Chimera marker file (.cmm) of the C-alpha trace (Angstrom):
<marker_set name="trace">
<marker id="1" x="-0.015" y="-0.090" z="0.438" r="1" g="1" b="0" radius="0.5"/>
<marker id="2" x="1.157" y="3.334" z="-0.945" r="1" g="1" b="0" radius="0.5"/>
<marker id="3" x="0.659" y="6.888" z="1.040" r="1" g="1" b="0" radius="0.5"/>
<marker id="4" x="-1.919" y="8.441" z="-0.918" r="1" g="1" b="0" radius="0.5"/>
<marker id="5" x="-0.412" y="12.447" z="-0.511" r="1" g="1" b="0" radius="0.5"/>
<marker id="6" x="1.963" y="13.810" z="2.751" r="1" g="1" b="0" radius="0.5"/>
<marker id="7" x="-0.820" y="15.836" z="4.589" r="1" g="1" b="0" radius="0.5"/>
<marker id="8" x="2.002" y="16.891" z="7.084" r="1" g="1" b="0" radius="0.5"/>
<marker id="9" x="3.071" y="19.525" z="4.420" r="1" g="1" b="0" radius="0.5"/>
<marker id="10" x="0.312" y="21.166" z="4.746" r="1" g="1" b="0" radius="0.5"/>
<marker id="11" x="1.152" y="23.626" z="7.582" r="1" g="1" b="0" radius="0.5"/>
<marker id="12" x="-1.922" y="25.023" z="8.870" r="1" g="1" b="0" radius="0.5"/>
<marker id="13" x="-3.653" y="21.626" z="9.556" r="1" g="1" b="0" radius="0.5"/>
<marker id="14" x="-0.649" y="20.940" z="11.185" r="1" g="1" b="0" radius="0.5"/>
<marker id="15" x="0.038" y="23.999" z="13.098" r="1" g="1" b="0" radius="0.5"/>
<marker id="16" x="-3.833" y="23.484" z="14.497" r="1" g="1" b="0" radius="0.5"/>
<marker id="17" x="-3.720" y="20.024" z="15.014" r="1" g="1" b="0" radius="0.5"/>
<marker id="18" x="-0.274" y="20.555" z="17.068" r="1" g="1" b="0" radius="0.5"/>
<marker id="19" x="-2.100" y="22.886" z="19.067" r="1" g="1" b="0" radius="0.5"/>
<marker id="20" x="-4.685" y="20.590" z="20.217" r="1" g="1" b="0" radius="0.5"/>
<marker id="21" x="-1.436" y="18.447" z="20.930" r="1" g="1" b="0" radius="0.5"/>
<marker id="22" x="0.270" y="21.240" z="22.918" r="1" g="1" b="0" radius="0.5"/>
<marker id="23" x="-3.320" y="21.805" z="24.425" r="1" g="1" b="0" radius="0.5"/>
<marker id="24" x="-3.210" y="18.001" z="25.890" r="1" g="1" b="0" radius="0.5"/>
<marker id="25" x="0.407" y="18.294" z="26.878" r="1" g="1" b="0" radius="0.5"/>
<marker id="26" x="-0.287" y="21.012" z="29.571" r="1" g="1" b="0" radius="0.5"/>
<marker id="27" x="-3.089" y="18.582" z="31.106" r="1" g="1" b="0" radius="0.5"/>
<marker id="28" x="-2.602" y="17.051" z="34.605" r="1" g="1" b="0" radius="0.5"/>
<marker id="29" x="-3.667" y="13.358" z="32.947" r="1" g="1" b="0" radius="0.5"/>
<marker id="30" x="-0.820" y="10.714" z="33.371" r="1" g="1" b="0" radius="0.5"/>
<marker id="31" x="1.003" y="10.724" z="30.099" r="1" g="1" b="0" radius="0.5"/>
<marker id="32" x="0.627" y="6.363" z="30.439" r="1" g="1" b="0" radius="0.5"/>
<marker id="33" x="-2.720" y="7.234" z="30.369" r="1" g="1" b="0" radius="0.5"/>
<marker id="34" x="-2.953" y="9.509" z="27.537" r="1" g="1" b="0" radius="0.5"/>
<marker id="35" x="-0.744" y="6.541" z="25.204" r="1" g="1" b="0" radius="0.5"/>
<marker id="36" x="-3.399" y="3.648" z="26.378" r="1" g="1" b="0" radius="0.5"/>
<marker id="37" x="-6.266" y="5.686" z="25.194" r="1" g="1" b="0" radius="0.5"/>
<marker id="38" x="-4.713" y="6.672" z="21.670" r="1" g="1" b="0" radius="0.5"/>
<marker id="39" x="-3.763" y="3.301" z="21.443" r="1" g="1" b="0" radius="0.5"/>
<marker id="40" x="-7.567" y="1.799" z="21.720" r="1" g="1" b="0" radius="0.5"/>
<marker id="41" x="-8.670" y="4.422" z="19.538" r="1" g="1" b="0" radius="0.5"/>
<marker id="42" x="-5.943" y="3.709" z="17.107" r="1" g="1" b="0" radius="0.5"/>
<marker id="43" x="-6.963" y="-0.087" z="17.625" r="1" g="1" b="0" radius="0.5"/>
<marker id="44" x="-10.539" y="0.596" z="16.583" r="1" g="1" b="0" radius="0.5"/>
<marker id="45" x="-10.187" y="2.829" z="13.927" r="1" g="1" b="0" radius="0.5"/>
<marker id="46" x="-7.361" y="0.565" z="12.262" r="1" g="1" b="0" radius="0.5"/>
<marker id="47" x="-4.772" y="3.175" z="12.170" r="1" g="1" b="0" radius="0.5"/>
<marker id="48" x="-1.293" y="1.371" z="11.732" r="1" g="1" b="0" radius="0.5"/>
<marker id="49" x="0.529" y="4.761" z="11.717" r="1" g="1" b="0" radius="0.5"/>
<marker id="50" x="-0.528" y="5.998" z="15.057" r="1" g="1" b="0" radius="0.5"/>
<marker id="51" x="-0.503" y="2.228" z="16.666" r="1" g="1" b="0" radius="0.5"/>
<marker id="52" x="3.024" y="2.055" z="15.838" r="1" g="1" b="0" radius="0.5"/>
<marker id="53" x="3.717" y="5.190" z="16.762" r="1" g="1" b="0" radius="0.5"/>
<marker id="54" x="2.353" y="5.239" z="20.276" r="1" g="1" b="0" radius="0.5"/>
<marker id="55" x="2.842" y="1.771" z="21.168" r="1" g="1" b="0" radius="0.5"/>
<marker id="56" x="6.340" y="2.889" z="20.648" r="1" g="1" b="0" radius="0.5"/>
<marker id="57" x="5.744" y="6.096" z="23.115" r="1" g="1" b="0" radius="0.5"/>
<marker id="58" x="4.811" y="4.003" z="25.047" r="1" g="1" b="0" radius="0.5"/>
<marker id="59" x="7.176" y="1.583" z="25.639" r="1" g="1" b="0" radius="0.5"/>
<marker id="60" x="9.720" y="4.527" z="26.000" r="1" g="1" b="0" radius="0.5"/>
<marker id="61" x="7.394" y="6.042" z="28.720" r="1" g="1" b="0" radius="0.5"/>
<marker id="62" x="7.838" y="2.873" z="30.186" r="1" g="1" b="0" radius="0.5"/>
<marker id="63" x="4.872" y="0.444" z="29.719" r="1" g="1" b="0" radius="0.5"/>
<marker id="64" x="5.083" y="-2.958" z="29.853" r="1" g="1" b="0" radius="0.5"/>
<marker id="65" x="4.758" y="-5.584" z="26.831" r="1" g="1" b="0" radius="0.5"/>
<marker id="66" x="2.185" y="-7.365" z="28.162" r="1" g="1" b="0" radius="0.5"/>
<marker id="67" x="-0.449" y="-4.358" z="28.722" r="1" g="1" b="0" radius="0.5"/>
<marker id="68" x="0.275" y="-3.025" z="25.344" r="1" g="1" b="0" radius="0.5"/>
<marker id="69" x="-0.511" y="-6.447" z="24.153" r="1" g="1" b="0" radius="0.5"/>
<marker id="70" x="-3.598" y="-6.698" z="25.429" r="1" g="1" b="0" radius="0.5"/>
<marker id="71" x="-5.225" y="-3.019" z="25.298" r="1" g="1" b="0" radius="0.5"/>
<marker id="72" x="-8.111" y="-4.469" z="23.081" r="1" g="1" b="0" radius="0.5"/>
<marker id="73" x="-9.103" y="-6.930" z="25.655" r="1" g="1" b="0" radius="0.5"/>
<marker id="74" x="-8.877" y="-4.558" z="28.591" r="1" g="1" b="0" radius="0.5"/>
<marker id="75" x="-12.181" y="-6.096" z="30.148" r="1" g="1" b="0" radius="0.5"/>
<marker id="76" x="-10.819" y="-9.749" z="29.999" r="1" g="1" b="0" radius="0.5"/>
<marker id="77" x="-7.436" y="-9.086" z="31.961" r="1" g="1" b="0" radius="0.5"/>
<marker id="78" x="-6.279" y="-8.073" z="34.991" r="1" g="1" b="0" radius="0.5"/>
<marker id="79" x="-3.715" y="-5.316" z="34.058" r="1" g="1" b="0" radius="0.5"/>
<marker id="80" x="-5.684" y="-2.226" z="34.537" r="1" g="1" b="0" radius="0.5"/>
<marker id="81" x="-6.660" y="-0.260" z="36.896" r="1" g="1" b="0" radius="0.5"/>
<marker id="82" x="-10.494" y="1.310" z="37.722" r="1" g="1" b="0" radius="0.5"/>
<marker id="83" x="-9.429" y="4.795" z="36.378" r="1" g="1" b="0" radius="0.5"/>
<marker id="84" x="-7.567" y="3.034" z="33.322" r="1" g="1" b="0" radius="0.5"/>
<marker id="85" x="-10.407" y="0.904" z="32.689" r="1" g="1" b="0" radius="0.5"/>
<marker id="86" x="-12.721" y="3.969" z="32.822" r="1" g="1" b="0" radius="0.5"/>
<marker id="87" x="-10.713" y="5.893" z="30.538" r="1" g="1" b="0" radius="0.5"/>
<marker id="88" x="-10.921" y="2.768" z="27.809" r="1" g="1" b="0" radius="0.5"/>
<marker id="89" x="-14.575" y="2.904" z="28.249" r="1" g="1" b="0" radius="0.5"/>
<marker id="90" x="-14.760" y="6.682" z="27.662" r="1" g="1" b="0" radius="0.5"/>
<marker id="91" x="-12.430" y="6.004" z="24.593" r="1" g="1" b="0" radius="0.5"/>
<marker id="92" x="-14.876" y="3.483" z="22.868" r="1" g="1" b="0" radius="0.5"/>
<marker id="93" x="-17.942" y="5.048" z="23.521" r="1" g="1" b="0" radius="0.5"/>
<marker id="94" x="-16.547" y="8.407" z="21.930" r="1" g="1" b="0" radius="0.5"/>
<marker id="95" x="-14.854" y="6.753" z="19.068" r="1" g="1" b="0" radius="0.5"/>
<marker id="96" x="-17.666" y="4.600" z="18.375" r="1" g="1" b="0" radius="0.5"/>
<marker id="97" x="-20.047" y="7.851" z="18.834" r="1" g="1" b="0" radius="0.5"/>
<marker id="98" x="-22.175" y="6.777" z="15.726" r="1" g="1" b="0" radius="0.5"/>
<marker id="99" x="-23.281" y="3.532" z="16.921" r="1" g="1" b="0" radius="0.5"/>
<marker id="100" x="-25.205" y="4.241" z="20.248" r="1" g="1" b="0" radius="0.5"/>
<marker id="101" x="-24.054" y="8.046" z="20.924" r="1" g="1" b="0" radius="0.5"/>
<marker id="102" x="-22.853" y="8.147" z="24.458" r="1" g="1" b="0" radius="0.5"/>
<marker id="103" x="-24.553" y="6.149" z="26.522" r="1" g="1" b="0" radius="0.5"/>
<marker id="104" x="-25.532" y="6.933" z="30.240" r="1" g="1" b="0" radius="0.5"/>
<marker id="105" x="-24.424" y="3.804" z="31.725" r="1" g="1" b="0" radius="0.5"/>
<marker id="106" x="-20.653" y="4.763" z="30.353" r="1" g="1" b="0" radius="0.5"/>
<marker id="107" x="-20.489" y="8.405" z="31.744" r="1" g="1" b="0" radius="0.5"/>
<marker id="108" x="-22.275" y="7.115" z="35.165" r="1" g="1" b="0" radius="0.5"/>
<marker id="109" x="-19.403" y="4.544" z="35.003" r="1" g="1" b="0" radius="0.5"/>
<marker id="110" x="-16.558" y="7.394" z="34.097" r="1" g="1" b="0" radius="0.5"/>
<marker id="111" x="-17.633" y="9.879" z="36.088" r="1" g="1" b="0" radius="0.5"/>
<marker id="112" x="-16.398" y="8.722" z="39.670" r="1" g="1" b="0" radius="0.5"/>
<marker id="113" x="-12.505" y="8.419" z="38.151" r="1" g="1" b="0" radius="0.5"/>
<marker id="114" x="-12.448" y="11.794" z="36.889" r="1" g="1" b="0" radius="0.5"/>
<marker id="115" x="-13.046" y="15.459" z="38.067" r="1" g="1" b="0" radius="0.5"/>
<marker id="116" x="-14.905" y="17.776" z="35.401" r="1" g="1" b="0" radius="0.5"/>
<marker id="117" x="-11.154" y="19.213" z="34.390" r="1" g="1" b="0" radius="0.5"/>
<marker id="118" x="-9.602" y="15.485" z="33.530" r="1" g="1" b="0" radius="0.5"/>
<marker id="119" x="-12.659" y="14.607" z="31.772" r="1" g="1" b="0" radius="0.5"/>
<marker id="120" x="-12.835" y="17.419" z="29.428" r="1" g="1" b="0" radius="0.5"/>
<marker id="121" x="-8.751" y="16.854" z="28.672" r="1" g="1" b="0" radius="0.5"/>
<marker id="122" x="-9.677" y="13.130" z="28.614" r="1" g="1" b="0" radius="0.5"/>
<marker id="123" x="-12.324" y="14.299" z="25.860" r="1" g="1" b="0" radius="0.5"/>
<marker id="124" x="-9.617" y="16.180" z="24.013" r="1" g="1" b="0" radius="0.5"/>
<marker id="125" x="-6.938" y="13.736" z="24.005" r="1" g="1" b="0" radius="0.5"/>
<marker id="126" x="-9.676" y="11.136" z="22.439" r="1" g="1" b="0" radius="0.5"/>
<marker id="127" x="-11.264" y="13.693" z="19.547" r="1" g="1" b="0" radius="0.5"/>
<marker id="128" x="-7.423" y="14.556" z="18.933" r="1" g="1" b="0" radius="0.5"/>
<marker id="129" x="-6.244" y="11.055" z="18.349" r="1" g="1" b="0" radius="0.5"/>
<marker id="130" x="-9.471" y="10.472" z="16.317" r="1" g="1" b="0" radius="0.5"/>
<marker id="131" x="-8.830" y="12.968" z="14.126" r="1" g="1" b="0" radius="0.5"/>
<marker id="132" x="-4.922" y="11.698" z="13.353" r="1" g="1" b="0" radius="0.5"/>
<marker id="133" x="-5.870" y="8.554" z="12.983" r="1" g="1" b="0" radius="0.5"/>
<marker id="134" x="-8.673" y="10.272" z="9.868" r="1" g="1" b="0" radius="0.5"/>
<marker id="135" x="-6.104" y="12.235" z="8.496" r="1" g="1" b="0" radius="0.5"/>
<marker id="136" x="-3.704" y="9.449" z="8.820" r="1" g="1" b="0" radius="0.5"/>
<marker id="137" x="-6.201" y="6.459" z="7.080" r="1" g="1" b="0" radius="0.5"/>
<marker id="138" x="-7.851" y="8.944" z="4.867" r="1" g="1" b="0" radius="0.5"/>
<marker id="139" x="-4.022" y="9.875" z="3.257" r="1" g="1" b="0" radius="0.5"/>
<marker id="140" x="-2.517" y="5.983" z="3.875" r="1" g="1" b="0" radius="0.5"/>
<marker id="141" x="0.453" y="7.656" z="5.944" r="1" g="1" b="0" radius="0.5"/>
<marker id="142" x="2.871" y="4.107" z="6.799" r="1" g="1" b="0" radius="0.5"/>
<marker id="143" x="4.544" y="3.880" z="9.328" r="1" g="1" b="0" radius="0.5"/>
<marker id="144" x="8.348" y="4.422" z="9.087" r="1" g="1" b="0" radius="0.5"/>
<link id1="1" id2="2" r="1" g="1" b="0" radius="0.2"/>
<link id1="2" id2="3" r="1" g="1" b="0" radius="0.2"/>
<link id1="3" id2="4" r="1" g="1" b="0" radius="0.2"/>
<link id1="4" id2="5" r="1" g="1" b="0" radius="0.2"/>
<link id1="5" id2="6" r="1" g="1" b="0" radius="0.2"/>
<link id1="6" id2="7" r="1" g="1" b="0" radius="0.2"/>
<link id1="7" id2="8" r="1" g="1" b="0" radius="0.2"/>
<link id1="8" id2="9" r="1" g="1" b="0" radius="0.2"/>
<link id1="9" id2="10" r="1" g="1" b="0" radius="0.2"/>
<link id1="10" id2="11" r="1" g="1" b="0" radius="0.2"/>
<link id1="11" id2="12" r="1" g="1" b="0" radius="0.2"/>
<link id1="12" id2="13" r="1" g="1" b="0" radius="0.2"/>
<link id1="13" id2="14" r="1" g="1" b="0" radius="0.2"/>
<link id1="14" id2="15" r="1" g="1" b="0" radius="0.2"/>
<link id1="15" id2="16" r="1" g="1" b="0" radius="0.2"/>
<link id1="16" id2="17" r="1" g="1" b="0" radius="0.2"/>
<link id1="17" id2="18" r="1" g="1" b="0" radius="0.2"/>
<link id1="18" id2="19" r="1" g="1" b="0" radius="0.2"/>
<link id1="19" id2="20" r="1" g="1" b="0" radius="0.2"/>
<link id1="20" id2="21" r="1" g="1" b="0" radius="0.2"/>
<link id1="21" id2="22" r="1" g="1" b="0" radius="0.2"/>
<link id1="22" id2="23" r="1" g="1" b="0" radius="0.2"/>
<link id1="23" id2="24" r="1" g="1" b="0" radius="0.2"/>
<link id1="24" id2="25" r="1" g="1" b="0" radius="0.2"/>
<link id1="25" id2="26" r="1" g="1" b="0" radius="0.2"/>
<link id1="26" id2="27" r="1" g="1" b="0" radius="0.2"/>
<link id1="27" id2="28" r="1" g="1" b="0" radius="0.2"/>
<link id1="28" id2="29" r="1" g="1" b="0" radius="0.2"/>
<link id1="29" id2="30" r="1" g="1" b="0" radius="0.2"/>
<link id1="30" id2="31" r="1" g="1" b="0" radius="0.2"/>
<link id1="31" id2="32" r="1" g="1" b="0" radius="0.2"/>
<link id1="32" id2="33" r="1" g="1" b="0" radius="0.2"/>
<link id1="33" id2="34" r="1" g="1" b="0" radius="0.2"/>
<link id1="34" id2="35" r="1" g="1" b="0" radius="0.2"/>
<link id1="35" id2="36" r="1" g="1" b="0" radius="0.2"/>
<link id1="36" id2="37" r="1" g="1" b="0" radius="0.2"/>
<link id1="37" id2="38" r="1" g="1" b="0" radius="0.2"/>
<link id1="38" id2="39" r="1" g="1" b="0" radius="0.2"/>
<link id1="39" id2="40" r="1" g="1" b="0" radius="0.2"/>
<link id1="40" id2="41" r="1" g="1" b="0" radius="0.2"/>
<link id1="41" id2="42" r="1" g="1" b="0" radius="0.2"/>
<link id1="42" id2="43" r="1" g="1" b="0" radius="0.2"/>
<link id1="43" id2="44" r="1" g="1" b="0" radius="0.2"/>
<link id1="44" id2="45" r="1" g="1" b="0" radius="0.2"/>
<link id1="45" id2="46" r="1" g="1" b="0" radius="0.2"/>
<link id1="46" id2="47" r="1" g="1" b="0" radius="0.2"/>
<link id1="47" id2="48" r="1" g="1" b="0" radius="0.2"/>
<link id1="48" id2="49" r="1" g="1" b="0" radius="0.2"/>
<link id1="49" id2="50" r="1" g="1" b="0" radius="0.2"/>
<link id1="50" id2="51" r="1" g="1" b="0" radius="0.2"/>
<link id1="51" id2="52" r="1" g="1" b="0" radius="0.2"/>
<link id1="52" id2="53" r="1" g="1" b="0" radius="0.2"/>
<link id1="53" id2="54" r="1" g="1" b="0" radius="0.2"/>
<link id1="54" id2="55" r="1" g="1" b="0" radius="0.2"/>
<link id1="55" id2="56" r="1" g="1" b="0" radius="0.2"/>
<link id1="56" id2="57" r="1" g="1" b="0" radius="0.2"/>
<link id1="57" id2="58" r="1" g="1" b="0" radius="0.2"/>
<link id1="58" id2="59" r="1" g="1" b="0" radius="0.2"/>
<link id1="59" id2="60" r="1" g="1" b="0" radius="0.2"/>
<link id1="60" id2="61" r="1" g="1" b="0" radius="0.2"/>
<link id1="61" id2="62" r="1" g="1" b="0" radius="0.2"/>
<link id1="62" id2="63" r="1" g="1" b="0" radius="0.2"/>
<link id1="63" id2="64" r="1" g="1" b="0" radius="0.2"/>
<link id1="64" id2="65" r="1" g="1" b="0" radius="0.2"/>
<link id1="65" id2="66" r="1" g="1" b="0" radius="0.2"/>
<link id1="66" id2="67" r="1" g="1" b="0" radius="0.2"/>
<link id1="67" id2="68" r="1" g="1" b="0" radius="0.2"/>
<link id1="68" id2="69" r="1" g="1" b="0" radius="0.2"/>
<link id1="69" id2="70" r="1" g="1" b="0" radius="0.2"/>
<link id1="70" id2="71" r="1" g="1" b="0" radius="0.2"/>
<link id1="71" id2="72" r="1" g="1" b="0" radius="0.2"/>
<link id1="72" id2="73" r="1" g="1" b="0" radius="0.2"/>
<link id1="73" id2="74" r="1" g="1" b="0" radius="0.2"/>
<link id1="74" id2="75" r="1" g="1" b="0" radius="0.2"/>
<link id1="75" id2="76" r="1" g="1" b="0" radius="0.2"/>
<link id1="76" id2="77" r="1" g="1" b="0" radius="0.2"/>
<link id1="77" id2="78" r="1" g="1" b="0" radius="0.2"/>
<link id1="78" id2="79" r="1" g="1" b="0" radius="0.2"/>
<link id1="79" id2="80" r="1" g="1" b="0" radius="0.2"/>
<link id1="80" id2="81" r="1" g="1" b="0" radius="0.2"/>
<link id1="81" id2="82" r="1" g="1" b="0" radius="0.2"/>
<link id1="82" id2="83" r="1" g="1" b="0" radius="0.2"/>
<link id1="83" id2="84" r="1" g="1" b="0" radius="0.2"/>
<link id1="84" id2="85" r="1" g="1" b="0" radius="0.2"/>
<link id1="85" id2="86" r="1" g="1" b="0" radius="0.2"/>
<link id1="86" id2="87" r="1" g="1" b="0" radius="0.2"/>
<link id1="87" id2="88" r="1" g="1" b="0" radius="0.2"/>
<link id1="88" id2="89" r="1" g="1" b="0" radius="0.2"/>
<link id1="89" id2="90" r="1" g="1" b="0" radius="0.2"/>
<link id1="90" id2="91" r="1" g="1" b="0" radius="0.2"/>
<link id1="91" id2="92" r="1" g="1" b="0" radius="0.2"/>
<link id1="92" id2="93" r="1" g="1" b="0" radius="0.2"/>
<link id1="93" id2="94" r="1" g="1" b="0" radius="0.2"/>
<link id1="94" id2="95" r="1" g="1" b="0" radius="0.2"/>
<link id1="95" id2="96" r="1" g="1" b="0" radius="0.2"/>
<link id1="96" id2="97" r="1" g="1" b="0" radius="0.2"/>
<link id1="97" id2="98" r="1" g="1" b="0" radius="0.2"/>
<link id1="98" id2="99" r="1" g="1" b="0" radius="0.2"/>
<link id1="99" id2="100" r="1" g="1" b="0" radius="0.2"/>
<link id1="100" id2="101" r="1" g="1" b="0" radius="0.2"/>
<link id1="101" id2="102" r="1" g="1" b="0" radius="0.2"/>
<link id1="102" id2="103" r="1" g="1" b="0" radius="0.2"/>
<link id1="103" id2="104" r="1" g="1" b="0" radius="0.2"/>
<link id1="104" id2="105" r="1" g="1" b="0" radius="0.2"/>
<link id1="105" id2="106" r="1" g="1" b="0" radius="0.2"/>
<link id1="106" id2="107" r="1" g="1" b="0" radius="0.2"/>
<link id1="107" id2="108" r="1" g="1" b="0" radius="0.2"/>
<link id1="108" id2="109" r="1" g="1" b="0" radius="0.2"/>
<link id1="109" id2="110" r="1" g="1" b="0" radius="0.2"/>
<link id1="110" id2="111" r="1" g="1" b="0" radius="0.2"/>
<link id1="111" id2="112" r="1" g="1" b="0" radius="0.2"/>
<link id1="112" id2="113" r="1" g="1" b="0" radius="0.2"/>
<link id1="113" id2="114" r="1" g="1" b="0" radius="0.2"/>
<link id1="114" id2="115" r="1" g="1" b="0" radius="0.2"/>
<link id1="115" id2="116" r="1" g="1" b="0" radius="0.2"/>
<link id1="116" id2="117" r="1" g="1" b="0" radius="0.2"/>
<link id1="117" id2="118" r="1" g="1" b="0" radius="0.2"/>
<link id1="118" id2="119" r="1" g="1" b="0" radius="0.2"/>
<link id1="119" id2="120" r="1" g="1" b="0" radius="0.2"/>
<link id1="120" id2="121" r="1" g="1" b="0" radius="0.2"/>
<link id1="121" id2="122" r="1" g="1" b="0" radius="0.2"/>
<link id1="122" id2="123" r="1" g="1" b="0" radius="0.2"/>
<link id1="123" id2="124" r="1" g="1" b="0" radius="0.2"/>
<link id1="124" id2="125" r="1" g="1" b="0" radius="0.2"/>
<link id1="125" id2="126" r="1" g="1" b="0" radius="0.2"/>
<link id1="126" id2="127" r="1" g="1" b="0" radius="0.2"/>
<link id1="127" id2="128" r="1" g="1" b="0" radius="0.2"/>
<link id1="128" id2="129" r="1" g="1" b="0" radius="0.2"/>
<link id1="129" id2="130" r="1" g="1" b="0" radius="0.2"/>
<link id1="130" id2="131" r="1" g="1" b="0" radius="0.2"/>
<link id1="131" id2="132" r="1" g="1" b="0" radius="0.2"/>
<link id1="132" id2="133" r="1" g="1" b="0" radius="0.2"/>
<link id1="133" id2="134" r="1" g="1" b="0" radius="0.2"/>
<link id1="134" id2="135" r="1" g="1" b="0" radius="0.2"/>
<link id1="135" id2="136" r="1" g="1" b="0" radius="0.2"/>
<link id1="136" id2="137" r="1" g="1" b="0" radius="0.2"/>
<link id1="137" id2="138" r="1" g="1" b="0" radius="0.2"/>
<link id1="138" id2="139" r="1" g="1" b="0" radius="0.2"/>
<link id1="139" id2="140" r="1" g="1" b="0" radius="0.2"/>
<link id1="140" id2="141" r="1" g="1" b="0" radius="0.2"/>
<link id1="141" id2="142" r="1" g="1" b="0" radius="0.2"/>
<link id1="142" id2="143" r="1" g="1" b="0" radius="0.2"/>
<link id1="143" id2="144" r="1" g="1" b="0" radius="0.2"/>
</marker_set>
């Protein structure tokens, strides 16, 4: 498969997306939690470029291979904290929002683990990775 075009060459678009990433970087959420969220959304969307990049970033930040290998099956493993599980559930609901919106049951299960500011930040991380996924998939950005 070949890349369709280099969307990274469009500086206006990249500056806009990086502005969001800069805001995410200023947040208080744990870096490994953000990487887990990015991985899960990228798995759902099937974004090879983002999966490659964020699994590498997670490893560099100290994430274990065991947890990386089981992110897609987080419900069936004992390897994730309740807070991480809540974040992964929120990620799935937002990434698959066209399926059934964001059900109240998901909101109720996530709410105890994040304060208002953290929920906004988590939602920003999820919407950001979904944007990157869509650009990378549409234009076939290849892992290097």
